[in-house]
LUMTIVO-6190 format. One record per residue (C-alpha): x, y, z; residue number from 1; residue in one letter. Coordinates in Angstrom, 2 decimals, always signed. Layout:
+---------+---------+---------+------+------+
:       u :       v :       w : logu : keba :
+---------+---------+---------+------+------+
:       X :       Y :       Z :  NUM :    A :
...
+---------+---------+---------+------+------+
This chain:
+---------+---------+---------+------+------+
:       u :       v :       w : logu : keba :
+---------+---------+---------+------+------+
:  -37.51 :  +16.22 :   +6.41 :    1 :    X :
:  -35.84 :  +15.60 :   +3.08 :    2 :    X :
:  -33.51 :  +12.61 :   +2.90 :    3 :    X :
:  -30.40 :  +12.00 :   +0.85 :    4 :    X :
:  -27.65 :   +9.46 :   +0.35 :    5 :    X :
:  -24.09 :  +10.70 :   +0.77 :    6 :    X :
:  -21.34 :   +8.69 :   -0.91 :    7 :    X :
:  -17.65 :   +8.88 :   -0.06 :    8 :    X :
:  -15.21 :   +7.11 :   -2.41 :    9 :    X :
:  -11.81 :   +5.84 :   -1.28 :   10 :    X :
:   -9.00 :   +3.80 :   -2.80 :   11 :    X :
:   -6.67 :   +1.09 :   -1.55 :   12 :    X :
:   -4.28 :   -1.45 :   -3.03 :   13 :    X :
:   -4.13 :   -5.00 :   -1.73 :   14 :    X :
:   -3.03 :   -8.50 :   -2.68 :   15 :    X :
:   -4.91 :  -11.73 :   -2.09 :   16 :    X :
:   -5.30 :  -15.33 :   -3.12 :   17 :    X :
:   -8.59 :  -17.15 :   -3.43 :   18 :    X :
:   -7.96 :  -20.65 :   -2.14 :   19 :    X :
:  -10.25 :  -22.82 :   -0.05 :   20 :    X :
:   -8.13 :  -25.33 :   +1.90 :   21 :    X :
:  -11.20 :  -27.54 :   +2.40 :   22 :    X :
:  -10.92 :  -28.50 :   -1.28 :   23 :    X :
:   -8.12 :  -30.06 :   -3.34 :   24 :    X :
:   -5.70 :  -27.88 :   -5.29 :   25 :    X :
:   -7.27 :  -28.96 :   -8.60 :   26 :    X :
:  -10.70 :  -27.79 :   -7.43 :   27 :    X :
:   -9.27 :  -24.44 :   -6.35 :   28 :    X :
:   -7.49 :  -23.95 :   -9.71 :   29 :    X :
:  -10.68 :  -24.79 :  -11.61 :   30 :    X :
:  -12.97 :  -22.61 :   -9.48 :   31 :    X :
:  -10.72 :  -19.59 :   -8.91 :   32 :    X :
:   -8.50 :  -19.70 :  -12.03 :   33 :    X :
:   -5.77 :  -17.04 :  -11.97 :   34 :    X :
:   -7.11 :  -15.73 :   -8.64 :   35 :    X :
:   -5.72 :  -18.96 :   -7.12 :   36 :    X :
:   -2.11 :  -18.01 :   -7.97 :   37 :    X :
:   +0.02 :  -19.37 :   -5.08 :   38 :    X :
:   +2.11 :  -16.17 :   -5.21 :   39 :    X :
:   -0.99 :  -13.97 :   -4.82 :   40 :    X :
:   -2.16 :  -11.15 :   -7.10 :   41 :    X :
:   -3.26 :   -7.58 :   -6.48 :   42 :    X :
:   -6.01 :   -5.09 :   -7.18 :   43 :    X :
:   -6.47 :   -1.35 :   -7.08 :   44 :    X :
:   -9.75 :   -1.31 :   -5.15 :   45 :    X :
:  -12.23 :   +1.55 :   -5.09 :   46 :    X :
:  -14.77 :   +1.59 :   -2.29 :   47 :    X :
:  -17.91 :   +3.70 :   -2.02 :   48 :    X :
:  -19.40 :   +4.18 :   +1.42 :   49 :    X :
:  -23.08 :   +5.18 :   +1.16 :   50 :    X :
:  -24.83 :   +6.80 :   +4.13 :   51 :    X :
:  -28.54 :   +7.67 :   +4.07 :   52 :    X :
:  -30.40 :   +9.98 :   +6.37 :   53 :    X :
:  -32.33 :  +13.17 :   +6.92 :   54 :    X :
:  -30.69 :  +16.39 :   +5.86 :   55 :    X :
:  -29.89 :  +18.38 :   +9.00 :   56 :    X :
:  -31.51 :  +21.82 :   +8.70 :   57 :    X :
:  -28.63 :  +23.46 :  +10.59 :   58 :    X :
:  -25.74 :  +22.03 :   +8.54 :   59 :    X :
:  -27.39 :  +20.89 :   +5.32 :   60 :    X :
:  -25.59 :  +17.55 :   +5.84 :   61 :    X :
:  -26.69 :  +13.96 :   +6.24 :   62 :    X :
:  -23.18 :  +13.28 :   +7.53 :   63 :    X :
:  -20.03 :  +15.35 :   +7.37 :   64 :    X :
:  -17.89 :  +13.86 :   +4.58 :   65 :    X :
:  -14.77 :  +14.88 :   +6.50 :   66 :    X :
:  -15.87 :  +12.56 :   +9.29 :   67 :    X :
:  -16.50 :   +9.79 :   +6.73 :   68 :    X :
:  -13.02 :  +10.35 :   +5.28 :   69 :    X :
:  -11.45 :  +10.01 :   +8.72 :   70 :    X :
:  -13.44 :   +6.86 :   +9.54 :   71 :    X :
:  -12.48 :   +5.25 :   +6.23 :   72 :    X :
:   -8.82 :   +6.21 :   +6.72 :   73 :    X :
:   -8.70 :   +4.82 :  +10.27 :   74 :    X :
:  -10.86 :   +1.72 :   +9.95 :   75 :    X :
:  -10.51 :   +0.60 :   +6.33 :   76 :    X :
:   -7.46 :   +2.10 :   +4.67 :   77 :    X :
:   -5.19 :   +1.53 :   +7.68 :   78 :    X :
:   -6.12 :   -2.18 :   +7.73 :   79 :    X :
:   -6.25 :   -2.99 :   +4.01 :   80 :    X :
:   -4.00 :   -0.66 :   +2.01 :   81 :    X :
:   -0.79 :   -2.27 :   +0.74 :   82 :    X :
:   -1.57 :   -5.47 :   +2.62 :   83 :    X :
:   -1.66 :   -9.11 :   +1.69 :   84 :    X :
:   -5.22 :   -9.79 :   +2.85 :   85 :    X :
:   -4.60 :  -13.51 :   +3.39 :   86 :    X :
:   -1.51 :  -12.99 :   +5.54 :   87 :    X :
:   -1.77 :   -9.52 :   +7.09 :   88 :    X :
:   -5.45 :   -9.13 :   +8.02 :   89 :    X :
:   -6.62 :  -11.34 :  +10.88 :   90 :    X :
:  -10.28 :  -11.14 :   +9.76 :   91 :    X :
:   -9.38 :  -13.10 :   +6.61 :   92 :    X :
:   -7.58 :  -15.93 :   +8.38 :   93 :    X :
:  -10.84 :  -17.92 :   +8.37 :   94 :    X :
:  -12.50 :  -16.30 :   +5.33 :   95 :    X :
:  -11.71 :  -16.10 :   +1.65 :   96 :    X :
:  -10.73 :  -12.53 :   +0.75 :   97 :    X :
:  -13.23 :  -12.31 :   -2.10 :   98 :    X :
:  -14.63 :   -8.93 :   -3.08 :   99 :    X :
:  -17.88 :   -9.94 :   -1.36 :  100 :    X :
:  -16.12 :  -10.70 :   +1.92 :  101 :    X :
:  -13.98 :   -7.57 :   +1.70 :  102 :    X :
:  -17.20 :   -5.54 :   +1.41 :  103 :    X :
:  -18.57 :   -7.30 :   +4.52 :  104 :    X :
:  -15.33 :   -6.51 :   +6.39 :  105 :    X :
:  -15.61 :   -2.83 :   +5.46 :  106 :    X :
:  -19.25 :   -2.76 :   +6.57 :  107 :    X :
:  -18.35 :   -4.29 :   +9.93 :  108 :    X :
:  -15.61 :   -1.72 :  +10.44 :  109 :    X :
:  -17.85 :   +1.28 :   +9.69 :  110 :    X :
:  -21.54 :   +0.58 :  +10.40 :  111 :    X :
:  -21.45 :   +1.22 :  +14.14 :  112 :    X :
:  -19.15 :   +4.24 :  +13.77 :  113 :    X :
:  -21.28 :   +6.39 :  +11.44 :  114 :    X :
:  -22.31 :   +9.33 :  +13.66 :  115 :    X :
:  -25.44 :  +10.44 :  +11.77 :  116 :    X :
:  -27.59 :   +8.73 :   +9.19 :  117 :    X :
:  -27.07 :   +5.03 :   +8.61 :  118 :    X :
:  -24.78 :   +3.00 :   +6.43 :  119 :    X :
:  -26.88 :   +1.62 :   +3.58 :  120 :    X :
:  -24.35 :   +0.24 :   +1.11 :  121 :    X :
:  -20.72 :   -0.61 :   +0.58 :  122 :    X :
:  -19.87 :   -0.71 :   -3.12 :  123 :    X :
:  -16.46 :   -2.27 :   -3.75 :  124 :    X :
:  -14.88 :   -2.08 :   -7.19 :  125 :    X :
:  -12.28 :   -4.81 :   -7.69 :  126 :    X :
:  -11.69 :   -3.83 :  -11.32 :  127 :    X :
:  -13.17 :   -1.07 :  -13.50 :  128 :    X :
:  -15.75 :   -3.62 :  -14.69 :  129 :    X :
:  -16.43 :   -5.71 :  -11.56 :  130 :    X :
:  -17.97 :   -4.55 :   -8.31 :  131 :    X :
:  -20.05 :   -5.89 :   -5.44 :  132 :    X :
:  -22.61 :   -4.15 :   -3.27 :  133 :    X :
:  -23.23 :   -5.14 :   +0.31 :  134 :    X :
:  -26.18 :   -3.76 :   +2.27 :  135 :    X :
:  -25.63 :   -5.39 :   +5.63 :  136 :    X :
:  -27.82 :   -8.42 :   +5.07 :  137 :    X :
+---------+---------+---------+------+------+
């Protein structure tokens, strides 16, 4: 059977602060720069959810993108959009809300819920020039 990768893109806005309390304030300012702003800062994130699998001969789909849209809305957008990641999202209470960790969070929310195919990559754009890819490893 032929295989393909289906990609669904979504958008959310969120604020965060990169600050590791295990280190002194001076270390945090040096390492994280403006991302250590005590009053937080925000991003307009773009996320790409990539699902790979065999193309179903009956539907022509790897996965129905409408189902992907619903999963992203319910399990990503509902938790992250217009949130302060440090304060509003329990998962980040013990983790820095870096782009890398946000991608891991999204993976954990979606991987077991994909009905057909398998999640192969989360690509998270923090800015138009900076993105991370997480493949579940």
